All heavy atoms as TSV, in Angstrom:
chain	resi	resn	atom	element	x	y	z
A	1	MET	N	N	12.003	2.265	23.644
A	1	MET	CA	C	11.342	1.254	22.875
A	1	MET	C	C	9.897	1.702	22.630
A	1	MET	O	O	9.239	2.242	23.518
A	1	MET	CB	C	11.364	-0.075	23.627
A	1	MET	CG	C	10.589	-1.129	22.901
A	1	MET	SD	S	10.780	-2.857	23.381
A	1	MET	CE	C	10.719	-2.906	25.115
A	2	VAL	N	N	9.449	1.465	21.425
A	2	VAL	CA	C	8.075	1.797	21.045
A	2	VAL	C	C	7.309	0.498	20.864
A	2	VAL	O	O	7.777	-0.419	20.201
A	2	VAL	CB	C	8.047	2.612	19.738
A	2	VAL	CG1	C	6.625	2.881	19.302
A	2	VAL	CG2	C	8.831	3.901	19.904
A	3	VAL	N	N	6.129	0.426	21.489
A	3	VAL	CA	C	5.309	-0.779	21.420
A	3	VAL	C	C	3.898	-0.384	21.004
A	3	VAL	O	O	3.347	0.602	21.496
A	3	VAL	CB	C	5.269	-1.481	22.801
A	3	VAL	CG1	C	4.371	-2.696	22.752
A	3	VAL	CG2	C	6.664	-1.860	23.249
A	4	LEU	N	N	3.323	-1.151	20.109
A	4	LEU	CA	C	1.950	-0.914	19.675
A	4	LEU	C	C	1.003	-1.520	20.710
A	4	LEU	O	O	1.088	-2.705	21.024
A	4	LEU	CB	C	1.720	-1.552	18.300
A	4	LEU	CG	C	0.431	-1.222	17.583
A	4	LEU	CD1	C	0.311	0.281	17.334
A	4	LEU	CD2	C	0.385	-1.958	16.250
A	5	THR	N	N	0.113	-0.684	21.231
A	5	THR	CA	C	-0.838	-1.155	22.243
A	5	THR	C	C	-1.980	-1.926	21.575
A	5	THR	O	O	-2.133	-1.904	20.353
A	5	THR	CB	C	-1.439	0.032	23.013
A	5	THR	OG1	O	-2.206	0.817	22.095
A	5	THR	CG2	C	-0.362	0.867	23.678
A	6	GLY	N	N	-2.783	-2.573	22.362
A	6	GLY	CA	C	-3.958	-3.270	21.849
A	6	GLY	C	C	-4.883	-2.316	21.120
A	6	GLY	O	O	-5.414	-2.638	20.050
A	7	ASP	N	N	-5.093	-1.133	21.701
A	7	ASP	CA	C	-5.930	-0.120	21.058
A	7	ASP	C	C	-5.304	0.318	19.736
A	7	ASP	O	O	-5.995	0.488	18.737
A	7	ASP	CB	C	-6.109	1.090	21.978
A	7	ASP	CG	C	-7.057	2.127	21.413
A	7	ASP	OD1	O	-8.168	1.749	20.973
A	7	ASP	OD2	O	-6.682	3.318	21.395
A	8	GLY	N	N	-3.992	0.461	19.718
A	8	GLY	CA	C	-3.287	0.838	18.499
A	8	GLY	C	C	-3.433	-0.219	17.421
A	8	GLY	O	O	-3.613	0.112	16.238
A	9	GLU	N	N	-3.368	-1.482	17.812
A	9	GLU	CA	C	-3.537	-2.581	16.853
A	9	GLU	C	C	-4.940	-2.552	16.244
A	9	GLU	O	O	-5.107	-2.746	15.042
A	9	GLU	CB	C	-3.282	-3.927	17.529
A	9	GLU	CG	C	-1.826	-4.177	17.829
A	9	GLU	CD	C	-1.590	-5.509	18.536
A	9	GLU	OE1	O	-2.482	-6.378	18.512
A	9	GLU	OE2	O	-0.497	-5.670	19.101
A	10	GLN	N	N	-5.944	-2.296	17.068
A	10	GLN	CA	C	-7.330	-2.211	16.569
A	10	GLN	C	C	-7.480	-1.051	15.592
A	10	GLN	O	O	-8.121	-1.190	14.544
A	10	GLN	CB	C	-8.313	-2.050	17.720
A	10	GLN	CG	C	-8.498	-3.305	18.542
A	10	GLN	CD	C	-9.446	-3.076	19.706
A	10	GLN	OE1	O	-9.487	-2.007	20.298
A	10	GLN	NE2	N	-10.219	-4.110	20.030
A	11	ARG	N	N	-6.894	0.093	15.942
A	11	ARG	CA	C	-6.973	1.256	15.058
A	11	ARG	C	C	-6.244	0.995	13.741
A	11	ARG	O	O	-6.717	1.400	12.675
A	11	ARG	CB	C	-6.403	2.492	15.744
A	11	ARG	CG	C	-7.273	3.004	16.865
A	11	ARG	CD	C	-6.594	4.141	17.617
A	11	ARG	NE	N	-7.377	4.553	18.738
A	11	ARG	CZ	C	-8.024	5.719	18.803
A	11	ARG	NH1	N	-7.970	6.550	17.793
A	11	ARG	NH2	N	-8.726	6.020	19.872
A	12	LEU	N	N	-5.112	0.313	13.812
A	12	LEU	CA	C	-4.358	-0.019	12.604
A	12	LEU	C	C	-5.166	-0.959	11.710
A	12	LEU	O	O	-5.243	-0.759	10.492
A	12	LEU	CB	C	-3.018	-0.648	12.966
A	12	LEU	CG	C	-2.107	-1.025	11.804
A	12	LEU	CD1	C	-1.774	0.185	10.929
A	12	LEU	CD2	C	-0.826	-1.666	12.331
A	13	ARG	N	N	-5.795	-1.970	12.306
A	13	ARG	CA	C	-6.642	-2.890	11.522
A	13	ARG	C	C	-7.807	-2.146	10.880
A	13	ARG	O	O	-8.134	-2.361	9.709
A	13	ARG	CB	C	-7.154	-4.027	12.401
A	13	ARG	CG	C	-6.149	-5.146	12.594
A	13	ARG	CD	C	-6.804	-6.387	13.180
A	13	ARG	NE	N	-7.347	-6.175	14.513
A	13	ARG	CZ	C	-6.649	-6.278	15.644
A	13	ARG	NH1	N	-5.383	-6.608	15.601
A	13	ARG	NH2	N	-7.220	-6.061	16.804
A	14	ALA	N	N	-8.432	-1.234	11.636
A	14	ALA	CA	C	-9.563	-0.467	11.101
A	14	ALA	C	C	-9.102	0.450	9.966
A	14	ALA	O	O	-9.788	0.565	8.938
A	14	ALA	CB	C	-10.220	0.354	12.215
A	15	ALA	N	N	-7.964	1.082	10.126
A	15	ALA	CA	C	-7.441	1.972	9.081
A	15	ALA	C	C	-7.075	1.180	7.830
A	15	ALA	O	O	-7.353	1.618	6.703
A	15	ALA	CB	C	-6.226	2.735	9.603
A	16	THR	N	N	-6.494	0.004	8.012
A	16	THR	CA	C	-6.135	-0.846	6.879
A	16	THR	C	C	-7.379	-1.302	6.134
A	16	THR	O	O	-7.429	-1.264	4.903
A	16	THR	CB	C	-5.320	-2.068	7.359
A	16	THR	OG1	O	-4.119	-1.596	7.983
A	16	THR	CG2	C	-4.955	-2.991	6.212
A	17	ALA	N	N	-8.413	-1.695	6.868
A	17	ALA	CA	C	-9.667	-2.117	6.247
A	17	ALA	C	C	-10.298	-0.953	5.482
A	17	ALA	O	O	-10.796	-1.143	4.362
A	17	ALA	CB	C	-10.632	-2.652	7.304
A	18	ALA	N	N	-10.265	0.243	6.050
A	18	ALA	CA	C	-10.826	1.418	5.382
A	18	ALA	C	C	-10.047	1.737	4.110
A	18	ALA	O	O	-10.639	2.063	3.069
A	18	ALA	CB	C	-10.819	2.616	6.326
A	19	GLN	N	N	-8.733	1.619	4.174
A	19	GLN	CA	C	-7.901	1.868	2.997
A	19	GLN	C	C	-8.237	0.868	1.893
A	19	GLN	O	O	-8.412	1.247	0.730
A	19	GLN	CB	C	-6.419	1.773	3.338
A	19	GLN	CG	C	-5.520	1.951	2.119
A	19	GLN	CD	C	-4.059	1.741	2.433
A	19	GLN	OE1	O	-3.653	1.670	3.586
A	19	GLN	NE2	N	-3.251	1.641	1.397
A	20	HIS	N	N	-8.357	-0.405	2.237
A	20	HIS	CA	C	-8.686	-1.429	1.245
A	20	HIS	C	C	-10.065	-1.176	0.636
A	20	HIS	O	O	-10.262	-1.371	-0.567
A	20	HIS	CB	C	-8.606	-2.815	1.850
A	20	HIS	CG	C	-7.209	-3.240	2.154
A	20	HIS	ND1	N	-6.921	-4.339	2.918
A	20	HIS	CD2	C	-6.003	-2.724	1.804
A	20	HIS	CE1	C	-5.607	-4.469	3.027
A	20	HIS	NE2	N	-5.040	-3.496	2.357
A	21	GLU	N	N	-11.007	-0.744	1.454
A	21	GLU	CA	C	-12.356	-0.459	0.962
A	21	GLU	C	C	-12.331	0.678	-0.061
A	21	GLU	O	O	-12.965	0.597	-1.120
A	21	GLU	CB	C	-13.272	-0.106	2.134
A	21	GLU	CG	C	-14.701	0.120	1.742
A	21	GLU	CD	C	-15.596	0.418	2.941
A	21	GLU	OE1	O	-15.318	-0.084	4.046
A	21	GLU	OE2	O	-16.565	1.164	2.741
A	22	VAL	N	N	-11.576	1.730	0.245
A	22	VAL	CA	C	-11.471	2.859	-0.678
A	22	VAL	C	C	-10.777	2.427	-1.968
A	22	VAL	O	O	-11.230	2.747	-3.074
A	22	VAL	CB	C	-10.717	4.037	-0.024
A	22	VAL	CG1	C	-10.348	5.099	-1.053
A	22	VAL	CG2	C	-11.552	4.648	1.092
A	23	GLU	N	N	-9.678	1.676	-1.842
A	23	GLU	CA	C	-8.968	1.198	-3.028
A	23	GLU	C	C	-9.866	0.305	-3.884
A	23	GLU	O	O	-9.864	0.410	-5.110
A	23	GLU	CB	C	-7.710	0.437	-2.632
A	23	GLU	CG	C	-6.604	1.323	-2.101
A	23	GLU	CD	C	-5.408	0.528	-1.609
A	23	GLU	OE1	O	-5.423	-0.720	-1.640
A	23	GLU	OE2	O	-4.432	1.158	-1.170
A	24	ASP	N	N	-10.626	-0.573	-3.247
A	24	ASP	CA	C	-11.521	-1.461	-3.991
A	24	ASP	C	C	-12.562	-0.660	-4.765
A	24	ASP	O	O	-12.873	-0.974	-5.911
A	24	ASP	CB	C	-12.203	-2.464	-3.055
A	24	ASP	CG	C	-11.251	-3.525	-2.525
A	24	ASP	OD1	O	-10.146	-3.689	-3.088
A	24	ASP	OD2	O	-11.625	-4.194	-1.535
A	25	GLY	N	N	-13.098	0.384	-4.157
A	25	GLY	CA	C	-14.066	1.217	-4.845
A	25	GLY	C	C	-13.445	2.032	-5.963
A	25	GLY	O	O	-14.000	2.151	-7.059
A	26	LEU	N	N	-12.286	2.577	-5.698
A	26	LEU	CA	C	-11.607	3.434	-6.662
A	26	LEU	C	C	-11.126	2.655	-7.880
A	26	LEU	O	O	-11.214	3.136	-9.008
A	26	LEU	CB	C	-10.418	4.110	-5.968
A	26	LEU	CG	C	-9.771	5.296	-6.656
A	26	LEU	CD1	C	-10.762	6.441	-6.819
A	26	LEU	CD2	C	-8.569	5.755	-5.850
A	27	PHE	N	N	-10.643	1.443	-7.654
A	27	PHE	CA	C	-10.031	0.663	-8.733
A	27	PHE	C	C	-10.870	-0.550	-9.127
A	27	PHE	O	O	-10.360	-1.520	-9.668
A	27	PHE	CB	C	-8.629	0.219	-8.327
A	27	PHE	CG	C	-7.729	1.367	-7.956
A	27	PHE	CD1	C	-7.133	1.413	-6.708
A	27	PHE	CD2	C	-7.490	2.402	-8.845
A	27	PHE	CE1	C	-6.301	2.471	-6.361
A	27	PHE	CE2	C	-6.669	3.468	-8.504
A	27	PHE	CZ	C	-6.068	3.502	-7.258
A	28	ARG	N	N	-12.157	-0.509	-8.896
A	28	ARG	CA	C	-13.014	-1.668	-9.156
A	28	ARG	C	C	-13.025	-2.097	-10.613
A	28	ARG	O	O	-13.289	-3.252	-10.914
A	28	ARG	CB	C	-14.428	-1.425	-8.647
A	28	ARG	CG	C	-15.206	-0.389	-9.413
A	28	ARG	CD	C	-16.640	-0.230	-8.882
A	28	ARG	NE	N	-17.135	1.093	-9.229
A	28	ARG	CZ	C	-17.155	2.138	-8.416
A	28	ARG	NH1	N	-16.741	2.003	-7.182
A	28	ARG	NH2	N	-17.596	3.302	-8.821
A	29	SER	N	N	-12.739	-1.181	-11.537
A	29	SER	CA	C	-12.766	-1.546	-12.951
A	29	SER	C	C	-11.476	-2.240	-13.399
A	29	SER	O	O	-11.407	-2.742	-14.514
A	29	SER	CB	C	-13.008	-0.305	-13.818
A	29	SER	OG	O	-11.941	0.611	-13.688
A	30	LEU	N	N	-10.466	-2.281	-12.529
A	30	LEU	CA	C	-9.198	-2.914	-12.874
A	30	LEU	C	C	-9.174	-4.352	-12.385
A	30	LEU	O	O	-9.644	-4.650	-11.293
A	30	LEU	CB	C	-8.021	-2.163	-12.238
A	30	LEU	CG	C	-7.847	-0.695	-12.637
A	30	LEU	CD1	C	-6.669	-0.102	-11.877
A	30	LEU	CD2	C	-7.648	-0.551	-14.133
A	31	GLY	N	N	-8.593	-5.228	-13.195
A	31	GLY	CA	C	-8.384	-6.606	-12.771
A	31	GLY	C	C	-7.193	-6.690	-11.828
A	31	GLY	O	O	-6.469	-5.702	-11.625
A	32	GLY	N	N	-6.987	-7.849	-11.263
A	32	GLY	CA	C	-5.912	-8.044	-10.286
A	32	GLY	C	C	-4.537	-7.704	-10.826
A	32	GLY	O	O	-3.748	-7.020	-10.163
A	33	SER	N	N	-4.233	-8.158	-12.042
A	33	SER	CA	C	-2.902	-7.880	-12.607
A	33	SER	C	C	-2.767	-6.400	-12.957
A	33	SER	O	O	-1.682	-5.826	-12.818
A	33	SER	CB	C	-2.632	-8.761	-13.829
A	33	SER	OG	O	-3.547	-8.478	-14.860
A	34	GLN	N	N	-3.853	-5.766	-13.357
A	34	GLN	CA	C	-3.809	-4.336	-13.650
A	34	GLN	C	C	-3.575	-3.523	-12.377
A	34	GLN	O	O	-2.819	-2.553	-12.372
A	34	GLN	CB	C	-5.107	-3.891	-14.317
A	34	GLN	CG	C	-5.270	-4.423	-15.722
A	34	GLN	CD	C	-6.646	-4.136	-16.280
A	34	GLN	OE1	O	-7.664	-4.297	-15.589
A	34	GLN	NE2	N	-6.690	-3.709	-17.532
A	35	ARG	N	N	-4.226	-3.937	-11.298
A	35	ARG	CA	C	-4.024	-3.242	-10.012
A	35	ARG	C	C	-2.596	-3.409	-9.530
A	35	ARG	O	O	-1.986	-2.469	-9.024
A	35	ARG	CB	C	-5.004	-3.756	-8.965
A	35	ARG	CG	C	-6.402	-3.216	-9.170
A	35	ARG	CD	C	-7.371	-3.736	-8.170
A	35	ARG	NE	N	-7.134	-3.143	-6.857
A	35	ARG	CZ	C	-7.979	-3.185	-5.864
A	35	ARG	NH1	N	-9.136	-3.801	-6.010
A	35	ARG	NH2	N	-7.695	-2.641	-4.707
A	36	ALA	N	N	-2.055	-4.606	-9.689
A	36	ALA	CA	C	-0.671	-4.852	-9.274
A	36	ALA	C	C	0.280	-3.995	-10.104
A	36	ALA	O	O	1.242	-3.414	-9.571
A	36	ALA	CB	C	-0.333	-6.334	-9.419
A	37	GLN	N	N	0.027	-3.893	-11.403
A	37	GLN	CA	C	0.875	-3.083	-12.273
A	37	GLN	C	C	0.769	-1.609	-11.891
A	37	GLN	O	O	1.776	-0.903	-11.836
A	37	GLN	CB	C	0.486	-3.282	-13.738
A	37	GLN	CG	C	1.381	-2.524	-14.702
A	37	GLN	CD	C	1.019	-2.753	-16.154
A	37	GLN	OE1	O	-0.093	-3.181	-16.460
A	37	GLN	NE2	N	1.946	-2.478	-17.048
A	38	LEU	N	N	-0.440	-1.122	-11.645
A	38	LEU	CA	C	-0.632	0.268	-11.233
A	38	LEU	C	C	0.107	0.550	-9.928
A	38	LEU	O	O	0.784	1.569	-9.791
A	38	LEU	CB	C	-2.124	0.585	-11.080
A	38	LEU	CG	C	-2.458	1.993	-10.585
A	38	LEU	CD1	C	-1.934	3.057	-11.535
A	38	LEU	CD2	C	-3.960	2.134	-10.370
A	39	THR	N	N	-0.006	-0.361	-8.972
A	39	THR	CA	C	0.692	-0.198	-7.693
A	39	THR	C	C	2.194	-0.088	-7.922
A	39	THR	O	O	2.852	0.794	-7.373
A	39	THR	CB	C	0.383	-1.386	-6.763
A	39	THR	OG1	O	-1.018	-1.374	-6.477
A	39	THR	CG2	C	1.160	-1.298	-5.469
A	40	HIS	N	N	2.724	-0.973	-8.740
A	40	HIS	CA	C	4.158	-0.962	-9.043
A	40	HIS	C	C	4.566	0.372	-9.675
A	40	HIS	O	O	5.553	0.993	-9.256
A	40	HIS	CB	C	4.499	-2.124	-9.985
A	40	HIS	CG	C	5.920	-2.133	-10.421
A	40	HIS	ND1	N	6.938	-2.585	-9.613
A	40	HIS	CD2	C	6.493	-1.741	-11.577
A	40	HIS	CE1	C	8.084	-2.465	-10.253
A	40	HIS	NE2	N	7.839	-1.954	-11.456
A	41	LEU	N	N	3.809	0.827	-10.657
A	41	LEU	CA	C	4.140	2.074	-11.339
A	41	LEU	C	C	4.058	3.277	-10.399
A	41	LEU	O	O	4.923	4.160	-10.422
A	41	LEU	CB	C	3.218	2.276	-12.544
A	41	LEU	CG	C	3.393	1.263	-13.675
A	41	LEU	CD1	C	2.290	1.437	-14.711
A	41	LEU	CD2	C	4.765	1.363	-14.309
A	42	LEU	N	N	3.029	3.316	-9.562
A	42	LEU	CA	C	2.907	4.428	-8.614
A	42	LEU	C	C	4.040	4.440	-7.596
A	42	LEU	O	O	4.524	5.507	-7.204
A	42	LEU	CB	C	1.548	4.370	-7.909
A	42	LEU	CG	C	0.342	4.690	-8.791
A	42	LEU	CD1	C	-0.950	4.429	-8.036
A	42	LEU	CD2	C	0.403	6.114	-9.327
A	43	MET	N	N	4.493	3.268	-7.186
A	43	MET	CA	C	5.617	3.210	-6.247
A	43	MET	C	C	6.903	3.690	-6.910
A	43	MET	O	O	7.719	4.370	-6.282
A	43	MET	CB	C	5.783	1.801	-5.704
A	43	MET	CG	C	4.720	1.430	-4.710
A	43	MET	SD	S	5.083	-0.196	-4.041
A	43	MET	CE	C	3.592	-0.535	-3.176
A	44	LEU	N	N	7.083	3.360	-8.183
A	44	LEU	CA	C	8.256	3.845	-8.907
A	44	LEU	C	C	8.225	5.362	-9.030
A	44	LEU	O	O	9.247	6.039	-8.847
A	44	LEU	CB	C	8.344	3.194	-10.286
A	44	LEU	CG	C	8.693	1.711	-10.304
A	44	LEU	CD1	C	8.579	1.167	-11.728
A	44	LEU	CD2	C	10.080	1.456	-9.745
A	45	VAL	N	N	7.053	5.916	-9.336
A	45	VAL	CA	C	6.916	7.370	-9.417
A	45	VAL	C	C	7.219	7.990	-8.052
A	45	VAL	O	O	7.941	8.992	-7.953
A	45	VAL	CB	C	5.505	7.767	-9.909
A	45	VAL	CG1	C	5.253	9.255	-9.733
A	45	VAL	CG2	C	5.314	7.346	-11.358
A	46	HIS	N	N	6.687	7.385	-6.993
A	46	HIS	CA	C	6.954	7.888	-5.639
A	46	HIS	C	C	8.451	7.890	-5.354
A	46	HIS	O	O	8.987	8.866	-4.826
A	46	HIS	CB	C	6.219	7.035	-4.604
A	46	HIS	CG	C	6.494	7.465	-3.201
A	46	HIS	ND1	N	7.576	7.007	-2.487
A	46	HIS	CD2	C	5.842	8.330	-2.392
A	46	HIS	CE1	C	7.578	7.564	-1.292
A	46	HIS	NE2	N	6.529	8.371	-1.216
A	47	ASP	N	N	9.135	6.801	-5.701
A	47	ASP	CA	C	10.580	6.737	-5.487
A	47	ASP	C	C	11.299	7.852	-6.236
A	47	ASP	O	O	12.219	8.477	-5.705
A	47	ASP	CB	C	11.145	5.385	-5.938
A	47	ASP	CG	C	10.844	4.261	-4.962
A	47	ASP	OD1	O	10.288	4.528	-3.876
A	47	ASP	OD2	O	11.173	3.110	-5.296
A	48	ASP	N	N	10.872	8.125	-7.472
A	48	ASP	CA	C	11.485	9.208	-8.240
A	48	ASP	C	C	11.239	10.557	-7.578
A	48	ASP	O	O	12.137	11.394	-7.499
A	48	ASP	CB	C	10.952	9.238	-9.669
A	48	ASP	CG	C	11.532	8.141	-10.538
A	48	ASP	OD1	O	12.560	7.530	-10.150
A	48	ASP	OD2	O	10.952	7.890	-11.608
A	49	LEU	N	N	10.010	10.785	-7.096
A	49	LEU	CA	C	9.673	12.071	-6.485
A	49	LEU	C	C	10.401	12.303	-5.166
A	49	LEU	O	O	10.628	13.442	-4.771
A	49	LEU	CB	C	8.164	12.171	-6.271
A	49	LEU	CG	C	7.329	12.275	-7.554
A	49	LEU	CD1	C	5.844	12.215	-7.215
A	49	LEU	CD2	C	7.663	13.543	-8.325
A	50	THR	N	N	10.753	11.226	-4.480
A	50	THR	CA	C	11.457	11.359	-3.200
A	50	THR	C	C	12.948	11.074	-3.356
A	50	THR	O	O	13.642	10.859	-2.370
A	50	THR	CB	C	10.873	10.412	-2.142
A	50	THR	OG1	O	11.039	9.059	-2.583
A	50	THR	CG2	C	9.407	10.707	-1.868
A	51	ASP	N	N	13.413	11.065	-4.605
A	51	ASP	CA	C	14.816	10.762	-4.902
A	51	ASP	C	C	15.247	9.426	-4.323
A	51	ASP	O	O	16.388	9.244	-3.913
A	51	ASP	CB	C	15.739	11.877	-4.402
A	51	ASP	CG	C	15.539	13.177	-5.172
A	51	ASP	OD1	O	15.241	13.102	-6.387
A	51	ASP	OD2	O	15.658	14.259	-4.565
A	52	GLY	N	N	14.314	8.486	-4.229
A	52	GLY	CA	C	14.637	7.145	-3.757
A	52	GLY	C	C	14.885	7.047	-2.268
A	52	GLY	O	O	15.329	6.024	-1.771
A	53	GLU	N	N	14.559	8.099	-1.516
A	53	GLU	CA	C	14.832	8.105	-0.078
A	53	GLU	C	C	13.999	7.079	0.687
A	53	GLU	O	O	14.422	6.576	1.701
A	53	GLU	CB	C	14.584	9.502	0.512
A	53	GLU	CG	C	15.566	10.550	0.040
A	53	GLU	CD	C	16.974	10.288	0.529
A	53	GLU	OE1	O	17.156	9.878	1.692
A	53	GLU	OE2	O	17.907	10.487	-0.272
A	54	GLU	N	N	12.796	6.797	0.218
A	54	GLU	CA	C	11.915	5.906	0.963
A	54	GLU	C	C	11.818	4.516	0.363
A	54	GLU	O	O	11.327	3.603	0.987
A	54	GLU	CB	C	10.520	6.532	1.088
A	54	GLU	CG	C	10.547	7.817	1.892
A	54	GLU	CD	C	9.186	8.441	2.031
A	54	GLU	OE1	O	8.185	7.708	2.018
A	54	GLU	OE2	O	9.117	9.669	2.157
A	55	HIS	N	N	12.254	4.339	-0.867
A	55	HIS	CA	C	12.303	3.031	-1.531
A	55	HIS	C	C	11.005	2.250	-1.394
A	55	HIS	O	O	10.982	1.148	-0.894
A	55	HIS	CB	C	13.477	2.202	-1.001
A	55	HIS	CG	C	14.777	2.883	-1.169
A	55	HIS	ND1	N	15.361	3.073	-2.387
A	55	HIS	CD2	C	15.612	3.455	-0.268
A	55	HIS	CE1	C	16.498	3.725	-2.233
A	55	HIS	NE2	N	16.673	3.974	-0.961
A	56	ARG	N	N	9.921	2.802	-1.848
A	56	ARG	CA	C	8.630	2.118	-1.770
A	56	ARG	C	C	8.526	0.975	-2.771
A	56	ARG	O	O	7.773	0.056	-2.572
A	56	ARG	CB	C	7.491	3.102	-2.031
A	56	ARG	CG	C	7.419	4.194	-1.013
A	56	ARG	CD	C	6.223	4.028	-0.196
A	56	ARG	NE	N	6.245	5.046	0.849
A	56	ARG	CZ	C	5.222	5.315	1.584
A	56	ARG	NH1	N	4.105	4.673	1.408
A	56	ARG	NH2	N	5.309	6.205	2.521
A	57	ALA	N	N	9.249	1.045	-3.864
A	57	ALA	CA	C	9.126	0.029	-4.914
A	57	ALA	C	C	10.127	-1.110	-4.726
A	57	ALA	O	O	10.716	-1.597	-5.663
A	57	ALA	CB	C	9.290	0.665	-6.289
A	58	THR	N	N	10.313	-1.540	-3.501
A	58	THR	CA	C	11.177	-2.677	-3.238
A	58	THR	C	C	10.388	-3.962	-3.442
A	58	THR	O	O	9.163	-3.949	-3.425
A	58	THR	CB	C	11.714	-2.646	-1.797
A	58	THR	OG1	O	10.611	-2.721	-0.909
A	58	THR	CG2	C	12.521	-1.385	-1.526
A	59	SER	N	N	11.082	-5.057	-3.618
A	59	SER	CA	C	10.401	-6.340	-3.825
A	59	SER	C	C	9.436	-6.651	-2.693
A	59	SER	O	O	8.312	-7.082	-2.925
A	59	SER	CB	C	11.423	-7.461	-3.948
A	59	SER	OG	O	12.210	-7.251	-5.091
A	60	SER	N	N	9.866	-6.439	-1.453
A	60	SER	CA	C	8.996	-6.791	-0.325
A	60	SER	C	C	7.779	-5.888	-0.255
A	60	SER	O	O	6.674	-6.341	0.042
A	60	SER	CB	C	9.771	-6.740	0.991
A	60	SER	OG	O	10.260	-5.434	1.218
A	61	SER	N	N	7.930	-4.601	-0.560
A	61	SER	CA	C	6.759	-3.727	-0.503
A	61	SER	C	C	5.805	-4.034	-1.645
A	61	SER	O	O	4.594	-3.954	-1.488
A	61	SER	CB	C	7.177	-2.256	-0.532
A	61	SER	OG	O	7.793	-1.914	-1.752
A	62	LEU	N	N	6.338	-4.411	-2.801
A	62	LEU	CA	C	5.458	-4.769	-3.912
A	62	LEU	C	C	4.720	-6.057	-3.622
A	62	LEU	O	O	3.541	-6.191	-3.941
A	62	LEU	CB	C	6.262	-4.891	-5.210
A	62	LEU	CG	C	6.825	-3.571	-5.734
A	62	LEU	CD1	C	7.732	-3.825	-6.926
A	62	LEU	CD2	C	5.721	-2.610	-6.112
A	63	ASP	N	N	5.371	-7.028	-2.997
A	63	ASP	CA	C	4.702	-8.265	-2.617
A	63	ASP	C	C	3.577	-7.983	-1.644
A	63	ASP	O	O	2.490	-8.530	-1.733
A	63	ASP	CB	C	5.677	-9.260	-1.973
A	63	ASP	CG	C	6.635	-9.846	-2.995
A	63	ASP	OD1	O	6.356	-9.765	-4.194
A	63	ASP	OD2	O	7.669	-10.384	-2.554
A	64	ARG	N	N	3.842	-7.116	-0.688
A	64	ARG	CA	C	2.865	-6.775	0.339
A	64	ARG	C	C	1.678	-6.050	-0.266
A	64	ARG	O	O	0.541	-6.288	0.097
A	64	ARG	CB	C	3.528	-5.910	1.404
A	64	ARG	CG	C	2.619	-5.503	2.530
A	64	ARG	CD	C	3.333	-4.664	3.581
A	64	ARG	NE	N	4.158	-3.603	3.034
A	64	ARG	CZ	C	3.692	-2.444	2.582
A	64	ARG	NH1	N	2.428	-2.185	2.577
A	64	ARG	NH2	N	4.520	-1.524	2.120
A	65	LYS	N	N	1.938	-5.152	-1.221
A	65	LYS	CA	C	0.876	-4.338	-1.787
A	65	LYS	C	C	0.044	-5.088	-2.824
A	65	LYS	O	O	-1.064	-4.702	-3.104
A	65	LYS	CB	C	1.449	-3.086	-2.427
A	65	LYS	CG	C	2.096	-2.127	-1.447
A	65	LYS	CD	C	1.098	-1.512	-0.531
A	65	LYS	CE	C	0.480	-0.299	-1.153
A	65	LYS	NZ	N	-0.411	0.422	-0.322
A	66	SER	N	N	0.590	-6.144	-3.398
A	66	SER	CA	C	-0.146	-6.886	-4.417
A	66	SER	C	C	-1.102	-7.852	-3.734
A	66	SER	O	O	-0.715	-8.581	-2.842
A	66	SER	CB	C	0.816	-7.670	-5.302
A	66	SER	OG	O	1.701	-6.785	-5.941
A	67	ARG	N	N	-2.356	-7.814	-4.159
A	67	ARG	CA	C	-3.333	-8.709	-3.558
A	67	ARG	C	C	-3.831	-9.672	-4.592
A	67	ARG	O	O	-3.981	-9.481	-5.683
A	67	ARG	CB	C	-4.518	-7.963	-2.986
A	67	ARG	CG	C	-4.166	-7.170	-1.787
A	67	ARG	CD	C	-5.396	-6.745	-1.057
A	67	ARG	NE	N	-5.725	-5.384	-1.446
A	67	ARG	CZ	C	-6.943	-4.903	-1.437
A	67	ARG	NH1	N	-7.949	-5.658	-1.127
A	67	ARG	NH2	N	-7.196	-3.676	-1.757
């Protein structure tokens, strides 16, 4: 069994915050619906490049990625 430790949870939160900060800076000129559309399109491209092995463009992942 694999369990995320307290330290791991803190690192995950910090990494997530850093990722959001970079995305906000990189895509600041895009509106919310444009960012959601870009996310969707990039996930579809990713699925094509991985032959659909990872299925990033699923409904649940798109809901999670859309802010």
